[in-house]
GUTOR-811905 format. One record per residue (C-alpha): residue in one letter; x, z, y. Coordinates in steps of 0.001 Angstrom, whole numbers, plus 500000, padded with zeros to 6 digits. Example, Ala and Ser with C-alpha at 12.3 -4.5 7.8 and 13.67 -1.06 7.14 Angstrom:
BEGIN
A512300507800495500/S513670507140498940/
END
This chain:
BEGIN
M501059573756218989/A501876571030216563/A497783571467215270/S497593571410219147/A499517568553219350/V498017566493216584/G494612567104217759/G495452565305221408/N496718562696220052/H494053562024217723/L491675562534220965/H494025560230222745/T493644557708219995/T490310558415219979/W489569557039223626/K490994553831223480/H489163552916220721/I486180553127222240/V487011551663225724/I488135548931223728/I485059549215221338/V482268549604224469/T484792547317227396/T483623544553223973/L480112545144224271/L480413545087228228/L481807541759227614/L479154540563225625/S476530540719228222/A478276538983230765/P479222535157229020/S480511534328231990/V483566536143232339/C484821535249229280/A483915531818228896/Q487031530777228573/C489234534068227995/R489116534378224295/I489871538741224699/L486004538926223406/R487370537718219682/C490955539291219654/N489139543049220337/S486020542692217984/D488577541913214927/F490581544439215668/V487746546663215585/A486398545291212096/A490102545660211170/T490568549165211466/L487238550385211102/E487556548763206915/I490960551117207081/G488322553764207049/V489445556288209878/I489759554919213288/G492926555126214455/G494917554694211479/G494332558479209994/G497521560093208824/K498264558551205416/D501677556599205425/G499814554106203814/A496837553798206468/N499226553717209177/A501121550740207706/V497609549026207597/Y496949550546210937/C500288548933211933/S499691545722210541/A496114544987212719/L497901546079215795/R500496543707215458/S497523541522214599/Y495949542571217856/A498761541672220485/L499619538166218451/C495956537309219394/T496320538273223024/Q499935536578222851/R498097533309221966/T495196534010224448/A497295534877227384/R497237531032228745/A493586530934229006/C492803534967230274/R495286534843233687/G493531537460235849/D490767538899233282/L490981543026234283/A489818543017229901/Y492640540940228836/H495557543677231014/S493905546728229761/A494004545656225982/V498109544154226401/Q498930547796228155/G497048549640225203/I498035547877222200/E501657549080223743/D500512552542224063/L499205552619220720/L502356550807218974/I504882553848220492/Q501929556171219796/H502692555644215661/R506062554433215723/C504539550844214699/P507679548516214969/K506684545288216854/T507969542996214125/G506093543098210595/P503206542212208632/T500401541307210251/A496555542075209084/Q495426538656206950/P492181537244208821/R488911537890207070/P487863534508204967/L484682533078206237/P481923534287204749/Q480901530709201989/A477318531721201223/P476326529578197655/L475575525819198867/S471736525349198768/R470369521787198884/D470941521555201881/G474332523013201965/C475995520065203103/F474051519626206127/Y475693522233208165/E473376522536210871/K470568522426208544/G471994525537206779/F473519527284210325/M469402527176211733/Q468135528292207525/R470589531377208537/E470962532315211936/G467767530555213207/R468843528507215814/A470795526085216180/P474882525706216346/E476592526197219719/Y478757522342220318/L481347522402221667/H483127519089223268/C486968517822223402/G488183514693225255/V491714512870225116/F491354509318227167/G494378508120229703/D497467508875230293/P496186511208228544/H494231513670230078/I492678516495228117/R489305517754228343/T489395521493225972/F487185523089223861/N487286525599226343/E486328523411229421/E489972523078231037/F491457519636232255/Q495086518864232072/T497286515702232380/C499637515571229952/A503610514116229677/V503772514991225732/Q505643512440224092/G505466512384219857/A503008513329218057/W501436516227218542/P498190518015216954/L495077518158218759/I492953519660216725/D494290521678213473/N491892524246211482/Q490239524899208037/Y488321522272207996/L489977519276209977/Y493551518069211165/I493687515809214285/Q497342514055215554/A498271511903218417/T501010509877218457/S501430509504222688/T504607506696224136/P505661506215227627/T503935503477229182/R506204500747230615/G508254501271233419/S507718504831233330/S509815507727232550/Y506689510349232458/T503589509161231980/T502485508178228680/I499379506673226492/L497957507358223468/T499016504416220579/K498221505805217267/I495266508528216278/T495287510331213006/V492057512401211509/I492333514371207795/L489320515263206210/K489893518090204434/N488582518741200807/W485746521468201044/R484335523061198215/E481528520179196380/C480594518437199580/A483594516401200712/E487191515286198985/L489963514655200886/Q489395511818203369/I491975510072206218/Y491285507883209065/Q493882506008211249/A494076503874214107/E496784501994216121/L496991500293219102/D494862496966218674/N493672498177214884/V490619500493215069/P489789499822211677/P485982500324210847/A486815502104207996/F489035505225206128/V492371504067205220/D491772503137201458/G488589500885203164/S486127502836201934/V482844503690204756/T481414506735202682/G482492509873201299/G480811512724199999/D477927511543197924/R475814514632196907/R472080513303195337/G472197510895197637/H473654512090200832/Q477257510891201949/S478261514002204198/L481147511497205375/R480095507807206592/V482258505589209676/H480425503443211704/S481924500835214319/H479165498708216963/D483006497014218069/P485254496715214693/G488825496960216432/R488327498819219189/H485610501421218433/A484706503742215283/E482533506653214868/I482620508847212087/W480457511385210614/A480879514908208848/T477457516055208234/H478926518552205888/I480475520459209332/G478525518729212176/T481546517338213044/T481291513700215272/I484542511911216376/V484566509040218226/V488017507153218720/R488109503999221577/Q490507501710222606/V490086501519226250/G492448498786228233/R496115499289226797/S495529503004225058/L493191504919222146/S491244507387223446/L489323510162221449/S485765512186221856/V485106515264219030/R481874517198219007/S482714520190216980/P480483523443216461/R482108526627217694/A482337527913213744/I484510524848213105/V486663524921216124/E487323528557215799/S488060528620212087/Y491677528384212006/T495427531046211273/P497700532497213727/E500303529840211922/Q497418527030213429/D498327527938217179/L499319524428218050/Q495985522414219158/L495972520015222527/C491671520449222174/V492192524186222191/W494922525683223949/G495787522495226185/C499241520954226842/P502977523251226995/V502886524144230800/S506120522117231148/Q504231519006230387/R501334518859232805/L501391516377235071/E499463516738239022/T497522514734239916/P498541512677243140/Y496554513250246197/A494448510043247232/H493566509797250857/P489505508704250765/S490077505315252729/T492598504299249844/P491850501451247147/A492082503622244299/Y489813506267246028/T486822503697246849/H487337501595243224/C486831505092241194/S483834506288243859/S482028503250242463/L482532504192239204/L482356507513239382/P480484508901242281/V480670512470241219/R484108514474242172/D484643515619238729/V487746515378236143/Y486766512269235568/F487230510806239005/Q490741512810239295/A491348510877235797/C490640507422236967/L492597507834240473/F495818509538238570/D495459506363236102/L494868503896238948/Q497592505339241269/V500187505202238076/T499703501553236672/G498468499737239633/D495843498370237271/L492233498122238039/N491169498052234292/S493048501315234216/S489740503454234941/A487672502422232127/S488873504763230186/A487578507754232786/V484107505851232731/A484318505877228743/A484957509279228534/L482758510325230574/E480062508159228108/D480834509762225694/A480684513397227254/R477172512714227679/A476206511704224495/M478561514728223275/I476959517894224996/S473294518603225323/D473210520264228354/P473455517685231631/D474769520514233958/R478207520760231667/V478376516889231468/H480521516989235087/L483406519427234469/L484355520540238308/T487843521488239160/D487167524981240407/R485376525233236726/A488033523833235183/G490611526522235815/N490381530115234938/N488225532664237062/P489091536468237350/P486058538373236349/S483429538862238546/L483661541772241148/P480328543510239439/V481983543469236237/A485761544541237494/L483999547861239246/A481167548376236250/L484907548707233820/S486750550599236378/I483820553591235854/L484009553468232822/V487213554209231774/E487204557006234342/T484166558663232555/L485581558413229651/R489122559261230479/R487169562593232239/T485052562962229332/F487711562540226391/L490989564544228551/G489576566640231020/P490748566194234923/V494467565742235666/
END
């Protein structure tokens, strides 16, 4: 009897792992489904962690089971962090339910140590080791995938995951916080308003990275967008005559562009009207190089739900609608931002921030079809019906194969 029970538990565990693995492979063939939901990364990290244990399902040894429980808790933490972007995603909800079942089955406490994140591979630096794009193409045989984040106006945020939000956040908030880069923005209330805010300060910290770059700080404030780092230098990370870091400006005091070639990242800071704005272009691998503790990043997760503002409706006959239409003929998120800022401030000049943000997006996004982010693309769409049906059939087939008919 005991042997039969153990065998049944092992079959049940194996079945759940196969569902997770095959679901991951299925999602790989449907990138449009998981474009904004990060469950695929959670799945792959968990599968990699359990395979490293040596016995899928944790085995029977106490030591292996403790490691397995740590991997499960990490898996649960990963799903919690991506819950906002995975609303309506079938694979996400299947993973959450599977984690609960496995925690109970293996008697794993819900609190305790978690699996350490896998360190990023660091091959010895070649001659072009401080040129991110060249090094990536040599390793992968293709150009890296670049992501874009824009923060401007009230402020409005276009996240790396192509979500669009208008935020009422006040004080200092991290926009980006990963292993290579930290960017913080400070928002203050606009005059005469208790809930609308503007960016008044931006701090950029480029972290030390091997022999390519030493720590460097850039800071801009309203009416002072300097064309140099805080120490007065305009370059850094000199290696074989090449500087990994460089600050450039074609309008000192109101514009600065920071190039960090060792991480393939471009940062543009502007003052438009009475507000600062930020645009970032960075490779996906750099954007995603953060630990579970670095969970507050407006450019990655967006602003807290309690701090989000809805765009007020504007009739096509209103002056605001007419003015924004003349500047931004596509009814995209930049048009929405223009309407919001103009209706809140009543100042025609406030529309300039949306126009400048769109120009930065055009310069930073290589695919023209992705520049004009539309409202229906800014939300999270549930999986398509064919994918949902395929997943349902897959789960039922595996259930019958391993557990037999009910």
